[in-house]
VOBA-1610 file (N, C-alpha, C; in pm, whole numbers, padded with zeros to 5 digits, always signed):
BEGIN
Met+21945+17896+16426Met+21848+17956+16500Met+21816+17846+16626Arg+21849+17895+16744Arg+21801+17811+16847Arg+21656+17780+16883Leu+21606+17637+16890Leu+21460+17664+16910Leu+21427+17662+17092Pro+21324+17725+17127Pro+21309+17720+17255Pro+21293+17591+17351Leu+21378+17567+17425Leu+21381+17431+17472Leu+21316+17424+17607Pro+21293+17313+17675Pro+21271+17198+17616Pro+21158+17182+17529Leu+21169+17118+17397Leu+21052+17104+17312Leu+20971+16970+17371Ile+20845+16974+17351Ile+20744+16872+17397Ile+20699+16793+17280Glu+20750+16666+17302Glu+20693+16576+17217Glu+20548+16534+17242Gly+20481+16475+17126Gly+20361+16431+17118Gly+20318+16347+16987Arg+20194+16348+16976Arg+20150+16258+16862Arg+20046+16356+16815Leu+20041+16378+16691Leu+19924+16460+16611Leu+19819+16383+16612Val+19681+16444+16662Val+19572+16382+16662Val+19476+16446+16551Arg+19505+16568+16502Arg+19417+16609+16384Arg+19486+16758+16414Arg+19505+16812+16221Arg+19522+16968+16233Arg+19369+17010+16179Tyr+19346+17135+16202Tyr+19202+17179+16138Tyr+19221+17348+16158Lys+19123+17398+16078Lys+19127+17561+16076Lys+19242+17599+16015Arg+19332+17517+15957Arg+19479+17566+15906Arg+19539+17614+16048Phe+19532+17691+16132Phe+19596+17758+16255Phe+19589+17654+16368Leu+19529+17553+16373Leu+19512+17469+16494Leu+19548+17340+16475Ala+19588+17268+16574Ala+19625+17133+16574Ala+19571+17082+16724Asp+19532+16945+16726Asp+19522+16882+16855Asp+19621+16769+16872Val+19691+16764+16990Val+19809+16676+17005Val+19811+16601+17122Glu+19832+16493+17116Glu+19847+16397+17243Glu+19977+16390+17289Leu+19976+16441+17419Leu+20100+16440+17489Leu+20144+16295+17539Ala+20255+16290+17598Ala+20303+16134+17631Ala+20208+16066+17748Gly+20168+16180+17834Gly+20073+16115+17932Gly+19937+16086+17889Gly+19924+16102+17775Gly+19754+16077+17708Gly+19679+16219+17690Glu+19705+16309+17775Glu+19656+16449+17750Glu+19655+16487+17597Ile+19509+16546+17581Ile+19508+16619+17434Ile+19496+16750+17425Val+19594+16802+17379Val+19598+16948+17394Val+19552+17010+17261Thr+19523+17132+17250Thr+19534+17197+17124Thr+19649+17338+17132Val+19685+17306+17006Val+19820+17412+17000Val+19803+17521+16861His+19907+17596+16878His+19895+17672+16748His+19974+17639+16630Cys+19933+17639+16525Cys+19993+17595+16383Cys+20014+17678+16320Ala+20141+17738+16328Ala+20199+17861+16255Ala+20238+17822+16113Asn+20154+17791+16035Asn+20154+17757+15864Asn+20003+17729+15827Pro+19991+17844+15702Pro+19862+17848+15624Pro+19856+17755+15541Gly+19947+17691+15499Gly+19972+17596+15385Gly+19891+17475+15368Ala+19884+17389+15295Ala+19844+17247+15307Ala+19913+17152+15371Met+20037+17156+15416Met+20118+17060+15485Met+20112+16938+15432Thr+20079+16928+15309Thr+20126+16769+15239Thr+20189+16675+15294Gly+20154+16567+15362Gly+20235+16454+15416Gly+20304+16491+15519Leu+20274+16621+15583Leu+20340+16654+15722Leu+20205+16660+15835Ala+20125+16614+15825Ala+19997+16665+15912Ala+19908+16552+15915Glu+19953+16395+15915Glu+19863+16300+15933Glu+19883+16246+16089Pro+19742+16192+16118Pro+19735+16168+16234Pro+19831+16057+16272Gly+19901+16076+16417Gly+19976+15988+16463Gly+20138+15985+16445Met+20148+16117+16338Met+20303+16158+16318Met+20339+16206+16463Lys+20479+16217+16492Lys+20550+16261+16596Lys+20572+16397+16598Val+20521+16474+16679Val+20542+16624+16655Val+20637+16692+16782Phe+20675+16787+16760Phe+20752+16870+16860Phe+20699+16985+16902Leu+20648+17030+17033Leu+20602+17164+17039Leu+20682+17240+17153Ser+20669+17403+17130Ser+20723+17462+17215Ser+20647+17537+17297Arg+20686+17594+17420Arg+20594+17657+17492Arg+20637+17813+17515Ser+20522+17891+17503Ser+20522+18021+17488Ser+20554+18103+17635Ala+20647+18185+17640Ala+20669+18259+17769Ala+20579+18372+17805Asn+20480+18369+17734Asn+20365+18492+17772Asn+20256+18403+17842Pro+20228+18460+17963Pro+20152+18392+18022Pro+20021+18390+18010Asn+19997+18506+17925Asn+19847+18551+17877Asn+19812+18514+17730Arg+19916+18444+17680Arg+19856+18368+17550Arg+19777+18277+17568Lys+19678+18261+17452Lys+19543+18173+17455Lys+19570+18051+17457Leu+19677+18011+17334Leu+19719+17880+17317Leu+19888+17858+17354Pro+19917+17835+17480Pro+20051+17847+17512Pro+20182+17774+17432Leu+20126+17653+17360Leu+20194+17582+17292Leu+20182+17578+17152Ser+20318+17575+17055Ser+20313+17588+16923Ser+20352+17483+16871Trp+20343+17428+16773Trp+20388+17320+16685Trp+20487+17363+16606Glu+20607+17307+16630Glu+20748+17350+16566Glu+20794+17228+16450Leu+20809+17121+16485Leu+20875+17028+16410Leu+20780+16912+16406Val+20808+16836+16283Val+20733+16718+16262Val+20834+16608+16211Glu+20804+16483+16247Glu+20912+16382+16221Glu+20848+16279+16065Ala+20923+16312+15972Ala+20845+16262+15843Ala+20951+16226+15760Asp+20941+16127+15661Asp+21013+16076+15596Asp+21152+16023+15638Gly+21164+15999+15775Gly+21263+15948+15835Gly+21369+16083+15876Gly+21297+16181+15892Gly+21393+16304+15953Gly+21278+16400+16008Leu+21368+16517+16072Leu+21267+16612+16080Leu+21223+16741+16001Val+21129+16780+15995Val+21068+16885+15923Val+21008+17018+16011Gly+21088+17135+15986Gly+21019+17243+16053Gly+20906+17303+15985Ile+20769+17309+16066Ile+20663+17382+15968Ile+20649+17523+16040Asn+20695+17586+16113Asn+20654+17688+16180Asn+20725+17797+16046Thr+20600+17856+15984Thr+20639+17966+15865Thr+20675+18108+15919Gly+20675+18113+16071Gly+20729+18216+16112Gly+20908+18238+16136His+20965+18107+16097His+21119+18109+16124His+21176+18179+16004Pro+21136+18144+15888Pro+21250+18153+15784Pro+21301+18286+15744Asn+21247+18426+15800Asn+21306+18523+15776Asn+21423+18553+15876Arg+21394+18489+16003Arg+21504+18513+16080Arg+21617+18388+16054Leu+21611+18290+16014Leu+21677+18182+15943Leu+21768+18261+15835Ala+21721+18334+15744Ala+21774+18397+15656Ala+21843+18513+15689Glu+21810+18597+15803Glu+21888+18693+15850Glu+22009+18643+15927Glu+22009+18541+16023Glu+22105+18460+16052Glu+22232+18422+15976Ala+22164+18360+15859Ala+22271+18300+15777Ala+22344+18403+15693Ile+22269+18502+15681Ile+22346+18611+15578Ile+22450+18690+15675Arg+22406+18718+15799Arg+22508+18779+15886Arg+22627+18676+15899Ala+22596+18539+15911Ala+22718+18468+15937Ala+22813+18446+15809Gly+22734+18459+15705Gly+22818+18474+15581Gly+22786+18326+15517Ala+22662+18224+15559Ala+22654+18115+15526Ala+22579+18112+15386Ile+22543+18214+15335Ile+22485+18226+15199Ile+22579+18319+15100Pro+22667+18297+15054Pro+22765+18331+14987Pro+22714+18468+14881Glu+22612+18393+14805Glu+22540+18497+14720Glu+22514+18647+14777Leu+22480+18640+14908Leu+22415+18764+14977Leu+22540+18825+15064Ala+22630+18788+15059Ala+22748+18845+15169Ala+22794+18961+15134Gly+22868+19035+15227Gly+22922+19143+15187Gly+22868+19253+15166Tyr+22737+19271+15221Tyr+22679+19417+15234Tyr+22677+19488+15353Ala+22669+19590+15346Ala+22727+19670+15493Ala+22609+19653+15559Lys+22489+19685+15542Lys+22350+19678+15612Lys+22264+19582+15561Leu+22178+19520+15694Leu+22077+19435+15641Leu+21941+19488+15725Ala+21860+19511+15662Ala+21708+19566+15744Ala+21609+19459+15683Arg+21500+19424+15788Arg+21384+19377+15766Arg+21278+19428+15757Glu+21178+19406+15674Glu+21035+19441+15699Glu+21044+19559+15633Val+21128+19640+15528Val+21131+19721+15495Val+21023+19751+15376Arg+20951+19890+15381Arg+20839+19907+15289Arg+20887+19912+15155Tyr+20820+19894+15047Tyr+20871+19882+14914Tyr+20755+19886+14829Gly+20771+19884+14671Gly+20658+19862+14573Gly+20517+19919+14614Arg+20432+19840+14592Arg+20281+19871+14604Arg+20238+19835+14745Gln+20266+19907+14849Gln+20198+19879+14993Gln+20266+19736+15017Ser+20395+19707+15011Ser+20443+19587+15043Ser+20538+19596+15120Arg+20606+19485+15207Arg+20738+19489+15278Arg+20827+19408+15259Ile+20939+19439+15206Ile+21036+19330+15162Ile+21109+19264+15274Asp+21120+19129+15270Asp+21159+19060+15409Asp+21302+19093+15445Ile+21405+19122+15351Ile+21529+19178+15408Ile+21573+19253+15279Leu+21623+19358+15324Leu+21688+19484+15265Leu+21851+19487+15290Leu+21908+19464+15157Leu+22059+19467+15190Leu+22114+19586+15098Thr+22193+19668+15174Thr+22253+19800+15129Thr+22382+19810+15144Asp+22468+19862+15063Asp+22594+19889+15053Asp+22625+19999+14960Pro+22713+20105+15006Pro+22773+20209+14921Pro+22827+20158+14781Asp+22885+20062+14807Asp+22955+20018+14668Asp+22865+19916+14566Arg+22810+19822+14663Arg+22733+19741+14584Arg+22606+19745+14560Gly+22537+19874+14616Gly+22381+19902+14578Gly+22297+19841+14689Thr+22185+19795+14609Thr+22096+19769+14703Thr+22030+19638+14641Ala+21989+19526+14740Ala+21944+19376+14704Ala+21817+19382+14772Tyr+21719+19353+14710Tyr+21583+19326+14756Tyr+21555+19163+14776Val+21558+19103+14881Val+21541+18961+14905Val+21407+18933+14995Glu+21345+18831+14900Glu+21232+18800+14945Glu+21227+18665+15015Val+21186+18595+15109Val+21206+18476+15153Val+21101+18398+15164Lys+21104+18270+15123Lys+20984+18164+15117Lys+21022+18045+15191Asn+20908+18038+15247Asn+20930+17867+15340Asn+20884+17768+15245Val+20975+17651+15254Val+20933+17531+15167Val+20932+17443+15244His+20850+17316+15255His+20864+17191+15305His+20814+17072+15256Leu+20744+17095+15159Leu+20657+17020+15038Leu+20797+16914+14975Leu+20755+16779+14998Leu+20841+16704+14953Leu+20777+16559+14896Arg+20730+16550+14758Arg+20639+16434+14725Arg+20720+16346+14655Arg+20854+16374+14608Arg+20934+16262+14564Arg+21090+16298+14592Pro+21127+16170+14624Pro+21253+16189+14719Pro+21375+16281+14680Gly+21393+16373+14753Gly+21500+16464+14726Gly+21446+16595+14673Leu+21330+16613+14627Leu+21279+16722+14562Leu+21197+16815+14618Ala+21242+16910+14661Ala+21155+17030+14746Ala+21085+17088+14660Glu+20965+17133+14686Glu+20892+17195+14591Glu+20793+17312+14667Phe+20764+17433+14616Phe+20684+17555+14649Phe+20601+17595+14538Pro+20461+17617+14571Pro+20387+17617+14699Pro+20345+17491+14728Asp+20293+17465+14824Asp+20204+17349+14873Asp+20067+17374+14862Ser+20012+17496+14829Ser+19871+17555+14809Ser+19900+17681+14715Val+19777+17692+14668Val+19788+17836+14593Val+19801+17952+14650Thr+19891+18019+14620Thr+19963+18178+14676Thr+19954+18289+14591Leu+19848+18344+14596Leu+19833+18476+14525Leu+19949+18589+14580Arg+19960+18578+14696Arg+20068+18658+14746Arg+20227+18645+14688Gly+20246+18489+14676Gly+20366+18465+14616Gly+20413+18505+14484Ala+20279+18476+14381Ala+20291+18524+14268Ala+20313+18697+14254Arg+20224+18794+14339Arg+20251+18922+14351Arg+20408+18967+14409His+20446+18873+14499His+20594+18918+14544His+20690+18894+14423Leu+20661+18789+14338Leu+20768+18775+14234Leu+20762+18892+14122Asp+20603+18941+14112Asp+20628+19054+14011Asp+20691+19199+14074Glu+20682+19203+14204Glu+20726+19307+14234Glu+20897+19310+14274Leu+20932+19174+14265Leu+21100+19170+14262Leu+21121+19218+14136Ser+21049+19190+14015Ser+21093+19233+13883Ser+21092+19359+13864Glu+20980+19426+13917Glu+20966+19567+13916Glu+21118+19627+13996Met+21159+19578+14112Met+21311+19623+14135Met+21431+19627+14040Val+21391+19496+13965Val+21507+19475+13887Val+21509+19579+13783Ala+21385+19629+13734Ala+21355+19707+13626Ala+21406+19857+13685Ala+21411+19878+13793Ala+21451+20019+13877Ala+21599+20024+13892Gly+21692+19905+13840Gly+21827+19921+13848Gly+21865+19828+13961His+21774+19767+14044His+21832+19715+14178His+21840+19563+14155Arg+21898+19485+14262Arg+21923+19373+14262Arg+21829+19280+14328Ser+21740+19180+14285Ser+21643+19114+14347Ser+21644+18990+14350Val+21618+18916+14458Val+21652+18761+14495Val+21552+18725+14576Met+21488+18602+14537Met+21396+18511+14575Met+21467+18400+14646Leu+21457+18379+14751Leu+21540+18280+14833Leu+21446+18172+14900Phe+21439+18062+14841Phe+21368+17969+14905Phe+21453+17872+15010Leu+21378+17872+15152Leu+21451+17820+15237Leu+21363+17691+15270Val+21419+17577+15267Val+21362+17442+15275Val+21406+17387+15453Gln+21302+17394+15499Gln+21287+17348+15636Gln+21319+17209+15643Arg+21409+17148+15590Arg+21413+17000+15599Arg+21545+16927+15567Asn+21592+16835+15620Asn+21740+16781+15596Asn+21760+16702+15445Asp+21647+16655+15375Asp+21651+16552+15294Asp+21632+16605+15114Ala+21639+16749+15117Ala+21620+16810+14994Ala+21756+16828+14909Met+21771+16805+14789Met+21884+16789+14735Met+21864+16907+14591Arg+21728+16907+14554Arg+21707+16999+14451Arg+21560+17070+14452Phe+21543+17157+14394Phe+21426+17247+14419Phe+21353+17282+14280Ala+21222+17267+14281Ala+21153+17300+14176Ala+21017+17361+14215Leu+20940+17446+14102Leu+20819+17493+14124Leu+20710+17387+14119Ala+20610+17379+14220Ala+20491+17280+14221Ala+20394+17361+14107Arg+20424+17334+13981Arg+20324+17383+13900Arg+20186+17336+13891Asp+20178+17227+13914Asp+20055+17136+13909Asp+19949+17196+14023Ile+20020+17275+14126Ile+19946+17300+14262Ile+19896+17440+14227Asp+19976+17506+14176Asp+19965+17656+14137Asp+20028+17697+13996Pro+19953+17698+13900Pro+20018+17708+13742Pro+20058+17893+13786Ala+19981+17955+13822Ala+20015+18106+13809Ala+20124+18143+13896Cys+20133+18092+13985Cys+20263+18086+14051Cys+20381+18063+13960Gly+20375+17925+13889Gly+20482+17882+13797Gly+20508+18001+13697Thr+20425+18053+13632Thr+20403+18156+13545Thr+20509+18269+13569Ala+20467+18311+13712Ala+20496+18440+13770Ala+20655+18422+13810Phe+20684+18302+13819Phe+20838+18261+13845Phe+20910+18260+13730Asp+20885+18207+13626Asp+20942+18208+13498Asp+20927+18372+13453Arg+20838+18427+13473Arg+20847+18584+13423Arg+20946+18654+13504Ala+20962+18620+13626Ala+21048+18689+13718Ala+21207+18661+13667Arg+21211+18529+13650Arg+21351+18494+13635Arg+21384+18552+13486Ser+21316+18581+13409Ser+21344+18610+13253Ser+21386+18788+13312Ala+21331+18832+13382Ala+21341+18989+13425Ala+21475+18990+13476Gly+21506+18878+13549Gly+21660+18906+13632Gly+21659+18894+13757Val+21539+18835+13817Val+21539+18799+13962Val+21592+18693+13978Glu+21700+18676+14066Glu+21790+18566+14114Glu+21704+18471+14177Met+21717+18310+14161Met+21642+18231+14249Met+21780+18155+14312Leu+21743+18136+14442Leu+21822+18091+14523Leu+21728+17984+14611Ala+21797+17840+14629Ala+21736+17765+14730Ala+21847+17700+14821Tyr+21810+17715+14949Tyr+21895+17642+15042Tyr+21807+17554+15145Ala+21879+17433+15146Ala+21816+17330+15259Ala+21860+17392+15426Cys+21790+17345+15497Cys+21808+17360+15638Cys+21862+17212+15721Lys+21961+17248+15804Lys+21991+17140+15912Lys+21882+17146+16049Val+21807+17043+16046Val+21708+17037+16149Val+21722+16960+16248Thr+21763+17002+16375Thr+21753+16883+16502Thr+21637+16945+16602Pro+21624+16882+16699Pro+21534+16903+16813Pro+21572+17019+16872Ser+21691+17071+16860Ser+21736+17204+16938Ser+21777+17333+16849Ala+21783+17293+16726Ala+21794+17414+16657Ala+21782+17387+16490Ile+21727+17518+16409Ile+21727+17498+16269Ile+21841+17550+16229Thr+21920+17529+16136Thr+22032+17626+16073Thr+22050+17623+15929Val+22055+17729+15832Val+22072+17722+15699Val+22191+17625+15683Gly+22176+17519+15564Gly+22288+17427+15536Gly+22338+17480+15373Ala+22340+17368+15302Ala+22395+17368+15173Ala+22291+17446+15092Ala+22351+17503+14972Ala+22249+17548+14846Ala+22217+17430+14791Ile+22117+17447+14724Ile+22037+17292+14618Ile+22012+17362+14490Ala+22023+17304+14404Ala+22011+17328+14249Ala+21840+17390+14236Val+21822+17493+14178Val+21679+17528+14132Val+21634+17494+14004Ala+21552+17410+13981Ala+21540+17363+13827Ala+21417+17452+13785Gly+21341+17505+13864Gly+21239+17581+13798Gly+21107+17511+13815
//
């Protein structure tokens, strides 16, 4: 996925109200930018961190700049939670996620379950239907170990239960964790942060929901899905 170029470099002053951040640009100007991330962003929102911003093409947008990347732990991390679904779609269409390759059709945001929408629906006359939920991951508290979630997520637990229901109905269900950073080698649930999500994960896995995790290659110009990483749970 190509990022809107050129990205604008700056230094984080503060992040607040979840969706807002103040950033100091190279010339000293401080601007308020949109932060498309409802999570805690632990370790990624410290004052002084180098950040990269994109500019919206919409002249009527209240906040024309959006926070895209942050430099942390010696590499770049994607913090925009609006990207993973598009990243997953591109990777599936390109065959970069072998477990999800070979389906005839791909659709996004399809209604299912109890007033929900599945991120990606894969269908094929021979292989049947696969329900794929995509979750953004960027928490790294220990070297090489990506964790989800970084804050309590009732929605995440609900999605796991709904995927289990699709398995019970005879369909394939997959939870795909996309790690928007280069330095993750394995994945686990952050059970200390959200015990209920961990319980829902175990319940879904036992019900037959497949758990996949992929790290991403993050550069100042693009984010692409890279290699699969082990899911410890």
